[in-house]
C-alpha positions as CSV (number, residue, x, y, z in Angstrom):
1,X,141.2,119.8,135.6
2,X,138.1,121.0,133.6
3,X,134.3,119.7,133.6
4,X,133.5,117.5,130.7
5,X,137.2,118.2,129.2
6,X,139.6,115.5,128.8
7,X,143.2,116.6,129.7
8,X,146.7,114.7,128.7
9,X,149.2,115.5,131.5
10,X,152.5,115.9,129.3
11,X,155.0,116.1,131.4
12,X,155.8,114.7,135.5
13,X,158.9,115.6,138.0
14,X,158.8,114.6,141.4
15,X,160.3,115.7,144.2
16,X,162.1,114.6,147.4
17,X,159.7,115.5,149.7
18,X,156.5,113.5,147.1
19,X,155.2,116.9,145.9
20,X,154.6,115.5,142.0
21,X,154.2,118.5,139.3
22,X,152.2,117.9,136.2
23,X,152.5,120.4,132.8
24,X,149.0,118.7,130.6
25,X,147.4,119.9,127.5
26,X,144.8,123.0,129.0
27,X,148.1,124.9,129.8
28,X,147.9,124.3,133.3
29,X,151.4,123.5,136.1
30,X,149.9,121.9,138.2
31,X,150.9,121.1,142.0
32,X,150.0,117.8,144.0
33,X,150.9,116.2,147.2
34,X,151.7,112.9,146.3
35,X,151.0,110.8,149.4
36,X,147.5,112.1,149.5
37,X,146.8,112.8,145.8
38,X,145.4,115.5,146.2
39,X,145.7,119.0,143.9
40,X,147.6,121.8,146.1
41,X,147.7,124.9,143.6
42,X,147.5,124.3,139.8
43,X,147.8,127.8,137.8
44,X,147.5,128.1,134.0
45,X,150.7,130.3,132.5
46,X,150.2,129.2,129.4
47,X,147.7,129.5,126.7
48,X,148.2,125.8,124.9
49,X,150.0,122.8,126.0
50,X,152.7,122.2,129.0
51,X,155.0,120.0,127.2
52,X,157.8,120.0,129.6
53,X,159.5,121.4,132.6
54,X,162.5,120.3,134.8
55,X,163.3,121.5,138.3
56,X,166.3,122.5,139.8
57,X,168.4,120.7,141.6
58,X,168.1,122.4,145.3
59,X,163.8,121.7,144.6
60,X,163.8,125.7,145.4
61,X,162.5,125.8,141.9
62,X,160.7,124.5,138.3
63,X,160.4,125.8,135.1
64,X,158.0,125.1,132.1
65,X,157.3,125.3,128.8
66,X,155.5,124.6,126.3
67,X,153.2,125.5,123.3
68,X,154.3,129.1,122.7
69,X,157.9,130.6,123.2
70,X,157.7,131.2,127.2
71,X,160.0,129.9,129.9
72,X,158.2,129.8,133.0
73,X,159.7,129.8,136.6
74,X,157.8,128.8,139.9
75,X,159.1,129.2,143.2
76,X,158.7,127.4,146.3
77,X,157.9,129.8,149.3
78,X,160.6,128.4,152.3
79,X,159.6,124.9,153.7
80,X,155.5,124.9,152.6
81,X,154.5,123.8,149.8
82,X,153.0,126.7,148.2
83,X,154.5,127.7,144.9
84,X,154.4,131.1,143.2
85,X,155.3,132.2,139.9
86,X,158.2,133.9,140.3
87,X,160.1,135.3,136.4
88,X,159.3,134.0,133.3
89,X,161.3,135.3,129.9
90,X,161.1,133.9,126.3
91,X,164.2,132.6,125.4
92,X,162.6,131.6,121.5
93,X,160.7,132.1,119.2
94,X,158.5,129.1,118.5
95,X,157.5,126.3,121.0
96,X,159.5,124.9,123.4
97,X,159.9,121.0,123.8
98,X,163.0,120.7,126.4
99,X,164.0,121.7,129.6
100,X,167.1,121.0,131.7
101,X,169.0,122.5,134.7
102,X,172.7,122.9,134.8
103,X,173.1,124.9,138.0
104,X,172.1,128.8,137.9
105,X,171.6,127.8,134.2
106,X,168.9,126.5,132.6
107,X,169.1,124.7,129.0
108,X,166.2,124.5,126.5
109,X,165.7,123.6,123.2
110,X,162.4,123.9,120.8
111,X,161.2,123.8,117.3
112,X,163.4,127.3,115.9
113,X,166.1,124.6,116.1
114,X,168.1,126.7,118.0
115,X,169.7,125.5,122.4
116,X,169.3,128.6,124.6
117,X,171.4,128.5,127.7
118,X,170.2,131.0,130.2
119,X,170.4,132.7,133.7
120,X,168.4,135.1,135.3
121,X,170.9,137.7,133.8
122,X,172.2,136.2,130.2
123,X,170.9,134.3,127.2
124,X,173.0,132.8,124.9
125,X,171.5,129.9,121.3
126,X,173.6,128.0,120.3
127,X,172.9,126.4,116.1
128,X,171.2,122.8,116.1
129,X,174.3,119.8,116.5
130,X,175.1,118.1,113.8
131,X,175.9,114.3,114.7
132,X,179.3,114.2,115.6
133,X,181.3,113.7,111.8
134,X,184.1,111.3,113.9
135,X,184.0,108.0,116.1
136,X,187.1,108.7,118.5
137,X,188.5,105.4,120.2
138,X,189.6,107.0,123.7
139,X,191.8,104.6,125.2
140,X,193.6,103.9,122.3
141,X,194.1,107.6,120.2
142,X,192.2,105.6,117.3
143,X,189.5,107.6,115.0
144,X,187.1,106.7,112.3
145,X,185.6,109.6,110.2
146,X,181.6,108.9,109.4
147,X,181.8,107.8,105.7
148,X,179.4,106.4,104.2
149,X,181.0,104.3,101.2
150,X,183.5,102.7,103.3
151,X,185.0,103.4,107.4
152,X,188.7,104.0,107.8
153,X,190.4,103.5,110.8
154,X,193.4,106.4,111.9
155,X,196.1,105.8,114.3
156,X,195.8,109.9,116.1
157,X,199.7,111.5,115.8
158,X,201.6,112.0,119.0
159,X,203.8,115.0,120.4
160,X,206.9,114.8,122.4
161,X,206.3,117.9,123.5
162,X,204.4,119.6,127.0
163,X,205.1,123.4,126.4
164,X,202.8,126.0,124.6
165,X,200.2,128.6,125.1
166,X,196.6,127.2,125.4
167,X,195.5,126.9,121.9
168,X,199.2,126.8,120.3
169,X,199.3,123.6,117.8
170,X,202.1,121.2,119.2
171,X,204.6,120.5,116.7
172,X,203.9,116.0,116.1
173,X,206.6,113.2,117.1
174,X,204.5,110.8,114.7
175,X,202.3,112.1,112.6
176,X,198.8,111.1,112.0
177,X,198.7,107.4,109.8
178,X,196.1,105.7,108.4
179,X,196.1,102.2,108.7
180,X,192.9,100.8,107.1
181,X,189.8,100.9,105.1
182,X,186.3,98.9,105.7
183,X,183.9,98.5,103.0
184,X,180.8,97.1,102.9
185,X,179.5,94.6,100.1
186,X,179.0,96.1,96.8
187,X,176.0,98.4,96.0
188,X,175.8,99.5,100.0
189,X,176.9,102.2,102.5
190,X,177.2,102.7,106.1
191,X,174.7,104.9,107.9
192,X,176.3,105.1,111.2
193,X,179.4,103.5,112.9
194,X,180.9,102.7,116.5
195,X,184.0,102.2,117.5
196,X,185.1,100.7,121.6
197,X,186.9,103.3,123.8
198,X,189.6,100.2,123.3
199,X,189.3,100.0,119.4
200,X,189.1,96.4,120.1
201,X,185.4,96.6,118.3
202,X,183.9,98.3,115.3
203,X,180.1,98.6,114.0
204,X,178.6,100.0,111.6
205,X,175.1,99.5,109.8
206,X,174.1,99.5,105.8
207,X,170.4,100.4,104.9
208,X,169.6,96.4,105.6
209,X,171.9,94.9,108.6
210,X,174.4,95.8,111.3
211,X,177.9,94.8,110.9
212,X,180.7,93.8,113.7
213,X,184.2,93.3,113.4
214,X,187.2,92.4,116.3
215,X,189.8,94.5,115.7
216,X,193.4,93.6,116.1
217,X,196.1,96.2,116.0
218,X,199.3,94.6,114.9
219,X,201.5,97.5,115.4
220,X,205.5,98.0,114.4
221,X,203.3,99.7,111.3
222,X,201.4,96.5,110.2
223,X,198.2,97.2,108.8
224,X,195.3,96.1,111.9
225,X,193.2,92.7,110.9
226,X,189.5,92.3,110.9
227,X,187.4,89.5,112.2
228,X,184.1,89.6,110.8
229,X,181.3,88.5,113.3
230,X,179.1,86.5,112.4
231,X,176.2,88.5,111.7
232,X,173.5,89.8,114.2
233,X,170.4,88.8,114.6
234,X,168.9,89.0,110.9
235,X,165.7,90.0,112.2
236,X,167.2,93.4,114.0
237,X,167.6,94.8,111.1
238,X,169.4,98.5,110.0
239,X,170.0,100.5,113.0
240,X,169.2,104.5,113.8
241,X,172.9,104.6,116.0
242,X,175.2,102.1,117.7
243,X,177.1,102.8,121.0
244,X,179.7,100.9,123.1
245,X,179.8,100.9,126.9
246,X,183.0,102.9,128.4
247,X,184.1,98.8,129.7
248,X,183.7,97.8,126.3
249,X,181.9,94.7,127.3
250,X,178.7,95.2,125.5
251,X,177.5,97.1,122.0
252,X,173.9,98.7,122.5
253,X,171.9,99.0,118.9
254,X,169.4,101.3,117.9
255,X,167.3,100.0,115.7
256,X,164.8,101.5,112.9
257,X,162.4,99.5,114.3
258,X,162.3,100.7,117.8
259,X,163.4,97.8,119.0
260,X,167.0,97.8,121.4
261,X,169.1,94.8,121.0
262,X,172.3,94.6,124.2
263,X,175.1,92.1,122.7
264,X,177.9,90.6,125.2
265,X,181.2,91.1,123.4
266,X,183.7,87.9,124.2
267,X,184.7,85.3,121.8
268,X,181.4,85.5,120.1
269,X,178.7,88.1,120.0
270,X,175.7,86.6,122.1
271,X,172.5,88.9,123.2
272,X,172.6,89.8,126.4
273,X,169.4,91.3,126.8
274,X,166.2,93.0,124.1
275,X,164.0,94.8,124.1
276,X,161.3,94.9,120.9
277,X,159.5,97.9,120.5
278,X,156.0,98.4,118.2
279,X,156.2,99.9,115.0
280,X,155.2,103.4,116.4
281,X,156.8,106.2,117.9
282,X,159.7,104.7,120.3
283,X,161.5,106.2,123.4
284,X,165.0,105.7,124.4
285,X,166.9,107.1,128.0
286,X,170.2,106.6,128.5
287,X,171.6,107.3,132.0
288,X,175.0,107.1,132.9
289,X,177.7,104.5,131.7
290,X,178.5,102.0,132.2
291,X,175.7,101.2,134.6
292,X,173.0,102.1,131.9
293,X,169.7,102.0,132.8
294,X,167.3,102.2,130.5
295,X,163.7,103.2,130.2
296,X,161.7,102.0,127.5
297,X,158.2,103.3,125.8
298,X,156.6,103.1,122.2
299,X,152.5,104.3,121.6
300,X,152.1,100.5,122.3
301,X,151.7,101.8,126.2
302,X,154.3,99.8,127.1
303,X,156.7,100.5,129.7
304,X,159.5,98.6,130.5
305,X,163.3,98.8,132.4
306,X,165.7,97.1,131.5
307,X,170.2,97.9,133.5
308,X,172.0,97.0,130.9
309,X,175.2,96.2,133.3
310,X,172.9,93.0,134.8
311,X,171.8,92.2,131.2
312,X,168.6,91.3,131.9
313,X,165.1,93.5,132.2
314,X,164.3,94.2,135.3
315,X,160.4,95.1,135.4
316,X,157.2,96.0,132.9
317,X,154.9,98.5,134.2
318,X,150.9,97.3,134.2
319,X,149.3,98.5,130.9
320,X,147.4,101.3,131.4
321,X,143.4,102.2,129.7
322,X,145.1,105.0,128.3
323,X,148.5,105.4,126.4
324,X,150.9,106.9,128.7
325,X,152.4,110.4,127.6
326,X,154.7,111.8,130.4
327,X,156.2,109.5,132.3
328,X,159.4,110.3,135.7
329,X,161.3,108.8,137.9
330,X,160.6,109.7,141.4
331,X,164.8,111.0,143.5
332,X,164.0,108.4,146.3
333,X,164.2,105.9,142.9
334,X,160.8,103.3,144.4
335,X,158.9,105.6,142.6
336,X,158.1,105.5,138.4
């Protein structure tokens, strides 16, 4: 974009008519004709890097932000390829790192740790969200608090009454009950945990490994039994995050070392698909459950796509000569 100056592209999006919109390290937002690979227009609306952008659902507006508090809107003129700056707002006090569109609302997150939800006429700010303190087995009505020294399995209470004002507590016919404790070996603690929606599986990670239990709910007030599944792969190490798919058939383990392991759950926990990342920066994107596509990007210049439902790696994008700083999926699903 400028002579004798290397430019990094930090963010990309693609419209249905194959217009590519990019934000770069010079503070420019550029619009490209993807069919001919030619520049349509470019606007410098930020003093420094454009770090994030998002496209509205009707593809008539695109919002960009970066290393300043501004969120800038570009609007498309009719059906032409011309885009013009139409609005800017200051939703944050520092850099803006993430943007998302939700109908008429813009959701943004920045270095000030606020989540801002704005429209053309209003702005609401929310404090940063903490990790959930509980894991819920939604199909069976069980609850697992995120304890450190041990995990507790609770049966939620129930009410026979269906009448009451909104927000009013209903009388309980069955009180909540603590069913069991699960403790790691002495001297260790759980850092994260997950329970499957049907409460048939319970997983937890200590500082050195991931533990998986098969849960048998006995009923009749008896305590459930826990069968410890053979330890998951030792080289996987501890997990930063654990997630069961909605159909309870797979466990996703996001390792602190930049690896993602997918386990097929059955009589034994078998590895269904695996991606090993580098020790550098590792990003993972989740797109809907139970059909779950993963796009893995790491500092080793590798980008891989894995369909968790099919439990296989679908492909690996050729390594670029320079480290990749941005990617997006085209709406036509044929372009990455």
